[in-house]
N, C-alpha and C positions, 0 to 999 in steps of 0.2 A: 595487553599486547604482546605479541608473538615473536618478538624480536631477543635476539641472545642478548643475554644479562649476564655482566661483567660485576667483580666488587675488586676494591681495588683499594688498598690500608694507605692514605694520605699521613706525614710526618710532619707535627707544629713545631718547628723551632725557633722560643725565645729570640728575639734578639740582644738582650741582656745575657743570656745563657745562664742565669739563677735557679731558674724551675727545669723540672724535670720536663722530658720533650712527651707533647700529648699526642694522642692517636686520636684520629676523626675518619670514620669510615662513610664511604659515598658510592652510592651504586650509579653506574654507568651502564644506561639501556639504549643498548641500539636496534633500533626495529623498522619496518619497513612505515611510509610516512600515511598517516592517515586524513590525509587531503585530499581526498577524493568527489568530486565534483555527479552529482546526476543529472542528466539533460533531458527531457522526455518529449516527443512530440506526438502531437493529435495527428492523424491523416485519415479522413473519410474516402469509401469507397467509391467508385463512378455510380453505380446505382444508387447512393445516398443512404444504403440502408444499413450500413456496417461500420464501427469507426475501429480504427485501429492504434493501438498506444505503441509506439517504441520510445525504449528507455536505452540511453547514452550514458555506459559507463566512462568515464574521463580519472586516468592517473597522474600524477606527478613521479615520474621519474628522477627529476634535478635533485631536490629536497632529499632525495632517500639516498644521493649519492653525497651532497656535502655533509649532511647527519656521518654518514658510516666512515666520511673522511675526519671527521671531527675526533669518533670515536677512537679511532685507529691511531691519531697523534694523542689522546690525552693515554689510549695505553702504552706507546713508545716511552711517554714521559713516567708514566708509573716504572714502567718499565726499569726505565734509567734512574730513579730514587732508589728502587729496591738495587739493585747492583754499586749503588754510592753507599747504602747504609752496608751495604757487604762488605765490600772494602773496608769501611772504617772498623767493621768488626775482626774481620782479617788482621788491617793494621793492629789495633790493640790486644789481639790475642800473641801477634808474631812481636810484637814490646813486652808484653809480658812474660815469653818464653824466653827471650834474650833475658830480661832480667831473672832469670829463673837458672838460667844456664851458666851464666857470668855476676855475681851480685857483685855490687860494689859496696859505695860507702851506702851506709844504712841511710844518714841521712837522706841522700839522693831517690832512693831504693823507695823511699816512703814518699817525696815530692810527687815521683812520677805515678806512684798509687794513685796521689791524690787526686791526677791529672788524668788517670784511666778511669776511674772512678763517676768522674763526673760527666753527666748527662751528654752523647755525643763528642764527646773528650775534649770538651772546652773548660777550662779553669776561671772560674769568677773572681776570685781574688786581683787584683791589678799588680800587687807588687808579690814576690815567693822569698823565705828566708833567707833561700838556701838557693844559689846559681845548681840548674843541669845542667848536664852532658851536651856538647854540641849534637850529637845523634837526636838526642830528643828534643831539642829545642828545632833541631829540623824536623822530626816527627810531629811537633805538635804545630811549625807552620802549614803542612801538607794538610794536616786535620783540617786548622781553620781554612784553610782556602777549601778544599772539599765542602766542610759545613757551610761556608759563604755562598759558594755557587747550591749546594742542597737549598738553601733560605732561598735565592732567588728562582729556582725553579720551580720550590713549592708555591711561592707566592702567583708566577704566573700559571701554574697550574689554578690555583684557587680563584684565581680571574676568569679563567676559561670555567671552570667549574659552575660559577657565577653564570656566565652566558650561557652553559648549556641549560641551569635551569630556568632562565627568562626564554630563553628558545621551547624549553618542557613546557611553561605556561601559556605562550603562544599556542605552541602545536595543542595544547588543551583545550583550547577556545575556539580553535579551527573544529577541532573534532568536537565540538558540543552543535558549532552550526551544523557541522557532516550529520550528525546522529537526528537534528531536528531537521533538514532537508531530505534525508532519507524516510523518517518516518511520514512526513508530509507527502511524499511523492507513492510512501506503500498505502496509504490512506485513499488517493486519487486512482492509484491501480485498484484498489479493492472496490472502487465504486464505479470503476470503468468494466472492472468484471461481473459487477451484478447486472451490469445493463445489459450486457453479451448476454449473462446468463437469460435475463428475461425475453431478450429479442432470440433464443435459443427455445425459448418454449413456446411464445408465441409461433414460429415457424413450424415446429413438431405438428402444433394445435393444427396450421394451414396443411400439412402435410396429411393430418390425421382426416382430415375433413376431405381433401383432394380424393385421397386412396377410397373413403366412403363411397365420392361421388364415381370413381372409375369404375366401385364394383357393381353398381346400380345400373351404368351403359354395359359393360359386361352381360351384366341379367337379361337386360333389353335385345342387347344383341342375339341373344343366346334363343331367345323368345322370337325375335323374326327369323333366324334362322329356322325354325321349330314353324313359324308361319309358310316360311319362301318352300319347304320339302313339301308340307301339305299342298299347298295350291299346284307345283309342280305335279302331284301325286294326281290331284282331281286333274288337273289339265290333261294328264296322259289317260287317264280315264273317259275321260268325256271325247278326246279325239278317235279313242280305240270304238268306243260306242256309237258315236252320233258324226259318223264322218261327213254323213248327209244333210245334216239337220240343220237348218239355218240359223235356228237360233241357239243351239248348239254353239255354232260357227260362232254366233256374235258372242255366247257367253265365254268362247275360247280365247277370243280375240280379248274381252272383258280381263278374262284370267290372265290372258298375256299381260295386259298393259298394266295390270296388277302385280306381277311377276316382276315386270322391267322397273316399276316404279320402287318395288321392294327391291331390287336388288343395287338400283341406282341410291338408294335408301341405306340399304346394308351397306353399300361403298363410302358412302358419306360419315355413315356411323365407325368401319374402317377407320377412316382419315383422322376422325375425330380420339377416336382410342388413342391410333398411334400418337397424336398430338399430346394430348394424356398422360401417355407412358412417357413419353420424353419431358413433360413438365414436371412430374413425379422423379423423373429421375434428376433433372436438373435440382430439383426443391431437397431429395435425398445427401445429392452431392456438399449442397451447400451447409443442412445441414452435419455431413461431416466434417467440411470446411470451418463450421462454426465452433464444432466438437473439439478440432484442433486447435483453434485459436484458444477457446476458454484451456484447451487442457495447458497451453504453454502461458496464459496469465496463469492458471496455479501455479507451477515451478518458477514463475517471477516474483510472486505475492510470498510463496516460502522461502526464496534463496534471498530477499530483502527482509523477513521477517530472521531468517537466520544472521544476516549479517547484521541485523540492529541487535539481537541477541549477542552476537559475537563485541560489540560495540560496548556495548553494556557491562560484560563481561570485563573489557579491557578500561572500561571506567572504574567499573571497582576494584580493579588491583591499582590502577594509579593512584585512588582516593586513600589504598592501603599503605600502598609505598610511601607518598605524602605524609601520612599520621606517623606510620614507622621514622622518618628522617625527622620531622618534627619532637619524637618522643625524644628518640637519640640524645640530637642538640639537646634539647632542655635537660637532660640525665645527664650528658655530658656537662654542661655549665656550673650543676651545682653536685658536682661531683667532686669528694676531698679523701686524701690519704694520711694517714699518720706513720709514723718508722718510730722504729723502735730501736735503740743500739745496745750494742752488745762488745765488750769487749774483744778484739778479738788478739791482743796478744798484753805484756805487762808496761811496755813503752808507750801505748798508743789509746785513745778513749773518744767513743763519737758522741754525740750531744745533739739531741730534735727535740721539738718543741709543736704541740698540735699546730698546725696551721692555719691563717684568719683565713676568715669568710671570703676579703676582697683579695689577698695574694700570699699565694705559699710562699713557707718562710724556709731562707734559703737553709743548706745542708754545713753546719762548722763541724770543723775536725779539730782536736785539743793534740798537740803535739808535744809531749813532755821532751825536757830533755837535761 
């Protein structure tokens, strides 16, 4: 799909606070809706020799606006989670710097250090060996409140992410239906184009035959004109030579009648020639219109082919993304880490064990007194 792709990191906080915070990576995709419907209409011309197929494209902008609104809301919530994490990190740094500037009781400092080293600032032990200062207790209270709000926000965000995945699956089904409909309409357009091309070829053959007939009529017209000129010349010669001869007069009268008949025939041939020329021009115009229709159908089929290729590319991309998400979730579920402890000072020691396959072991810190 050609929408904007944004990546965000969601922090999964366990309710017990005993395991390290796991991170899951999800993809939020905002793009234009693929639920477009194609409607075709078959229209016949007045003379019944032509068929025009009209294809209407309809799009739904409401789904796109709702999808973009949900994406923007998810972005704002992710930004809020990141700000909360930054605040927690800043609070840890401030407490650490304060302890470095004003070192107090070593035991209290060790207890605060244990709290700071816990994931998300939570202390999993229900009781402590030594009491902490009021400032540290107040900071723990703030941290607990922020963590609780962060947990609630993450839960809401996961619910919305599941809803977005369901919407994505429904959009995918609608996309497949639209793709099959586009393919069917492309096939119908191809068949209609083939029929139009056949009709154009038939009309071209008819135009060629009419042009041949027109050439024959023109040749006959030229031959008749030559005969008329010859008759007129002979009539003039007879009138000059034998003006007093009755036979010649009768012959001249006959020639005049023939000339009049030939002129009338020429006049009729001229009318026929003009009518044939008009018909030829009309056929040429119809041929040009048919060629224009064929070109428009070619462009429509090309656009439909491009859309089909584009939709297939989007489908492949969505398949790749879904496989990538599934692989990441499976690999994240089977992932386990081991920690190695080193002594930081002579008075403290960290002990770690390999986590069990079902539940990771808690981190134990032994304090020597």
